[in-house]
N, C-alpha and C positions, 0 to 999 in steps of 0.2 A: 639835785639840790635846787631849792627854790626859795625865794624870799618874797613870795606873793607875785612873782613874775613868771617867767618861763623857766621850766626845768631843763636839764640837759636832755632828758627824754623827749620833751616837747620840741626842742630844737631839732633833734635827730629825726623824729617822725615827720616834722614839717618839711625838712630837707629831702627826706626820702620820697614823700608824696609829691613835692615840687618836681623832683627829678623824674618821677613816674609820669607826670603830666607832660613834661618835655618829650620824653620818649614816645608816649602814646599819641602826641600831636603829629608825629611823623608818619603814623599809620593813616594815610589820607587817600581818599578816592575823589578825584575831581567830578564835579557835577555840572550840568549844562549852564545854569545861571550864575556860576561863580562861587557858590557856597560849597566848600568841600565837605565830604563826609569823613569825620575823623573819630579817633578814639579818645580825644580830649575829654569829652563829657563823661565817658566811662571813668576815667581817672579822677575827675573832679567829684563825681558821685561816690566813688570808692573812698576818696579822702573824707567826704562828709560822713559816710557810714562808719568808717573805721576810726576817725580821729575826733568826731563830734563837731559841733558848730564852730567853736573858737579856733581849734587847730586846723580843721578842714578849710575854713575861710582864710586862715593865715597862709596855708600852703598855696591856695589858689591866688591870693593877693601877691605873694612872692613871685609866682609864675607870671602874673600879669605885669608886675613891675620889671622883672628881668626882660620880658619881651618888649615892653614899652621903652626901656633903656637902649634897645637896639640889639640885644643878644638874639641870635636866630633860634628861638625856642618855640615859635608858633608853627603851624602847619607848613610843610614844605621848607623848613629851615628859614622861615621869614621872621622878621622882628622890626621894631621901630614904631614910632608914634603914628606913622602913616597907616600901618596895619590896624592899630587900635581905633583910629578915627575913620577907617575905611568901611566898606560895605559889610564885612563880617565882624567888625569891632564890637558890636553889641553883644555877641555871644561871649567874647573874651572878657569884656568889662563886667559882665554879670556872673562870671565864675565864682568870685568870693561869696556872693549872695546865694548862688545855687548851692555851694558846699555848706553854707551856714544853715539854710533851710533844711537840707537833707540831714545835716548833723543834729538839728533840733529833734528830729523824729527818731534818730538812731538810738538804740539801746532802751527804748521805751515801749517795746512790743511791735509786732508786725503791723498793726493798724497804723500806729504813728509813723513808722518807717515808710509805709506806702504813701501816706499823706505827704511826708517830707520829700520823698522822691518825686511825687507828682507835682508838688509846689515848686521845687527846685528846677525841674525840667520845664515847667510852664513859664517860669520867670526867665529862664535862659532863652527859650523860644521867642517869647514876647520881646525881650531886649534885642535879640538878633534880628527879628522881623522889623522892629521899629528903626533900628540903625540902618538896615539895608534900605528901607523905604526912604529915610531921610537923606542918605548919601546918594542913592541912585536916582531919586526923584520919581521912582515908580510907586504906584498905589499899593495899598495894603493887600489887595487881592494878589498882585504879582509877588509881593513880599511873602505872603503866606504860601504861595505855590513854589517859591524858590527856597524858602528858609524853614518851612515847617512840614508841609505835606509829604515831601519825599523822605523825610527823616522820622516820621511817626513810627513805622515798624522797628527801625533800629533803635530809636529812643526808648521804646518799651523794652526791647531785648536788653539794652545796656543798663537801664534802670533795674530791671529784674535781676540781671547777673550781678550788678554791683551790690544790690540789696542782699541777695543770697550769699554771695562770696564774702562780702565785707562782714556780714553778721556772723558767719561761721568762723572766719579768721579772728574777728574781734573777741569771740567767746574763748578762743584758744590762746590768744596772746593778751597780754595786759597792755593793750594799746590805748584803751579809753582812759579818760582823766580820773 
């Protein structure tokens, strides 16, 4: 049921994907310069592919709000404003934009989906790198080495997997708006 707002289906799918982001954030591998490798970005990408721009961004925004409020939903069961304003906060803050960009390309053919996945991943990396540099006082070269370079192979794999898996599931379920 909807009155121009959110339907029950929208609310359910948003909640499910927010929960998926929470669970996937706990799959975390520590890295030398403090930016962990997690599966959060896979979950955010999958939300964008499967839910589209609006609902994917809503799921990611809810995830960010829960963590900012102090619930231990971020990597390694962390949460709070200190995490969001810390060295890795740029990644977290950009999740709704990432999901929205990916969602804009979803359902419009493979070419648009690839552009959406690339744009969403690039915005997430740039925001993460900028926040890391601002908070740590290290230059953009160090930020690139800590926040982007070691993650390029896994970012490509996660984007490809989210695109393929999300598209196939989206075809079979009536998840899209």
